[in-house]
C-alpha positions as CSV (number, residue, x, y, z in Angstrom):
1,M,-13.9,7.7,-7.4
2,A,-10.6,9.3,-7.0
3,H,-6.9,8.4,-7.6
4,I,-5.3,7.7,-4.2
5,I,-1.5,8.0,-4.1
6,I,0.4,6.5,-1.2
7,Q,4.1,6.8,-0.7
8,H,6.0,4.3,1.5
9,R,9.6,3.7,2.2
10,V,10.3,0.0,2.7
11,A,13.3,-1.8,4.1
12,D,13.4,-4.1,1.1
13,F,11.0,-4.0,-1.9
14,D,11.3,-7.8,-2.6
15,T,10.1,-8.5,1.0
16,W,7.4,-5.9,0.9
17,R,5.8,-6.8,-2.5
18,P,4.5,-10.3,-1.6
19,V,2.9,-9.0,1.6
20,Y,1.3,-6.2,-0.3
21,E,0.0,-8.6,-3.0
22,A,-1.5,-11.0,-0.3
23,D,-3.6,-8.1,1.0
24,Q,-5.4,-7.6,-2.3
25,P,-8.7,-9.1,-0.9
26,G,-8.6,-6.5,1.9
27,R,-8.2,-3.7,-0.6
28,K,-11.0,-5.0,-2.7
29,E,-13.3,-5.3,0.3
30,A,-12.6,-1.6,1.0
31,G,-13.5,-0.7,-2.5
32,V,-9.9,0.1,-3.6
33,T,-8.7,-0.9,-7.0
34,D,-5.0,-1.3,-7.7
35,I,-3.7,0.8,-10.6
36,A,0.1,0.9,-10.3
37,I,3.1,0.3,-8.1
38,L,6.0,2.6,-8.9
39,R,9.5,2.7,-7.5
40,D,11.8,5.7,-7.3
41,A,14.6,5.4,-9.9
42,D,17.2,6.7,-7.3
43,D,15.8,4.7,-4.4
44,P,14.2,1.4,-5.3
45,N,12.8,1.1,-1.7
46,S,10.8,4.2,-2.1
47,V,7.4,2.9,-3.3
48,W,4.5,4.9,-4.8
49,I,1.1,3.1,-4.9
50,V,-1.7,4.4,-7.0
51,H,-5.3,3.2,-6.4
52,D,-8.7,4.1,-7.4
53,G,-11.3,4.4,-4.6
54,D,-13.2,6.5,-2.2
55,P,-10.8,8.6,-0.1
56,A,-13.3,8.5,2.8
57,L,-12.9,4.7,2.9
58,V,-9.1,4.6,2.6
59,G,-8.5,6.4,6.0
60,P,-10.3,3.7,8.0
61,M,-8.7,1.0,5.9
62,M,-5.2,2.4,6.6
63,S,-5.8,2.9,10.3
64,D,-6.9,-0.7,10.9
65,P,-4.5,-2.3,13.5
66,E,-4.2,-5.5,11.4
67,R,-3.1,-3.6,8.4
68,A,-0.6,-1.7,10.5
69,A,0.9,-5.0,11.7
70,K,1.0,-6.3,8.1
71,M,2.8,-3.1,7.0
72,Q,5.3,-3.6,9.8
73,E,5.8,-7.2,8.8
74,A,6.4,-6.1,5.2
75,G,9.1,-3.7,6.3
76,V,7.3,-0.3,5.7
77,T,9.5,2.2,7.5
78,S,7.5,5.4,6.8
């Protein structure tokens, strides 16, 4: 198990957060455990997500076309 840190810029945190939360079953299925969601103090739409999981499983999870569509729906811009 390793800490996995992902940084995203989102168009609007309040739009992004519910979409992220709704995907919790998908993260659990991939063996990813949520630890923390952090926001940059100077830019509240810069989000840092900390998970525990197997880095080898995160790549395939993140490259899933359905996940990419959900991220776009949520307003992830980077």
